[in-house]
C-alpha positions in Angstrom: -29.2 -10.9 -12.7 -27.3 -8.4 -14.7 -24.1 -9.8 -16.1 -21.9 -6.7 -15.5 -21.5 -4.0 -13.0 -20.6 -0.6 -14.3 -17.7 1.4 -12.9 -20.2 4.1 -11.9 -22.1 1.5 -9.8 -18.9 0.4 -8.2 -17.9 4.0 -7.5 -21.3 4.6 -5.9 -21.0 1.5 -3.8 -17.4 2.2 -2.7 -18.3 5.8 -1.7 -21.2 4.7 0.4 -19.0 2.0 2.0 -16.4 4.6 2.8 -18.8 7.1 4.2 -21.3 4.7 5.8 -23.8 7.5 5.1 -25.9 7.9 2.0 -26.2 11.7 2.1 -22.5 12.3 2.5 -21.7 9.8 -0.2 -24.1 11.5 -2.5 -22.5 14.8 -1.8 -19.1 13.4 -2.7 -20.5 11.9 -5.9 -22.1 15.3 -6.8 -25.6 13.7 -6.9 -28.7 13.7 -4.7 -29.3 10.9 -2.2 -32.5 9.3 -3.8 -30.8 8.3 -7.1 -27.8 7.0 -5.1 -30.0 4.8 -2.9 -31.8 3.6 -6.1 -28.4 2.6 -7.7 -27.3 0.7 -4.6 -30.7 -1.1 -4.4 -30.5 -2.0 -8.1 -26.9 -3.3 -7.5 -28.1 -5.4 -4.6 -30.9 -6.8 -6.8 -28.6 -7.5 -9.7 -26.1 -9.3 -7.4 -28.8 -11.0 -5.3 -27.1 -10.0 -2.0 -27.7 -7.3 0.6 -24.6 -5.0 0.7 -25.6 -2.7 3.5 -27.6 -3.1 6.7 -29.8 0.0 7.1 -31.0 1.0 10.5 -32.6 4.4 10.2 -29.7 6.7 9.4 -27.1 4.2 10.4 -25.5 2.2 7.6 -23.1 -0.7 7.9 -21.6 -3.2 5.5 -22.8 -6.7 5.5 -20.3 -9.5 5.1 -21.0 -9.6 1.4 -20.6 -5.9 1.3 -17.2 -6.1 3.0 -16.0 -8.7 0.5 -17.3 -6.7 -2.5 -15.8 -3.5 -1.1 -12.3 -4.8 -1.3 -12.8 -6.1 -4.9 -14.6 -3.0 -6.1 -11.9 -0.7 -4.7 -9.3 -2.8 -6.5 -11.3 -2.7 -9.7 -11.6 1.1 -9.6 -7.9 1.4 -8.9 -7.1 -0.8 -12.0 -9.6 1.2 -14.1 -7.8 4.4 -13.2 -4.5 2.8 -14.1 -5.9 1.9 -17.5 -7.1 5.5 -18.0 -3.7 6.9 -17.1 -1.9 4.5 -19.5 -4.2 5.5 -22.3 -3.5 9.2 -21.7 0.3 8.5 -21.5 0.1 6.6 -24.8 -1.9 9.4 -26.4 0.7 12.0 -25.3 3.6 9.7 -26.4 2.2 9.1 -29.8 -0.9 11.2 -30.5 -1.1 10.2 -34.2 -1.1 6.5 -33.3 -4.7 6.6 -32.0 -5.9 8.6 -34.9 -4.4 6.2 -37.3 -5.9 3.2 -35.5 -9.3 4.8 -35.8 -8.9 5.3 -39.5 -7.9 1.7 -39.9 -4.2 2.1 -40.7 -1.4 0.3 -38.9 0.8 1.9 -36.3 2.6 5.1 -37.0 6.2 5.1 -38.3 7.6 6.0 -34.8 5.8 3.1 -33.2 6.9 0.6 -35.9 10.5 1.7 -35.6 10.5 1.3 -31.8 9.0 -2.2 -32.0 11.9 -3.6 -34.0 
């Protein structure tokens, strides 16, 4: 079993769960259906649970899928918040991130505000 799920895997899962249709989900994700199906199957293998019941073209969430859907959606929402905070921080003090990459401490503006 894989130790971590990627955000991309979660996004694929959430999109299929919202659409309950692999082709429409693939279109939303700007990919083709076979790789999407493969990602979902790999995710099911890694987790050791079936997330969807597939009956021809019909797709529905299993109980495990319903539980994971709620958590995956919350995780994606939180990841988006983290991305937004990072962008706000960069706009607030663009030099700060460059200084951190070069191994120096916070910029003067940030040091002054933390006092």
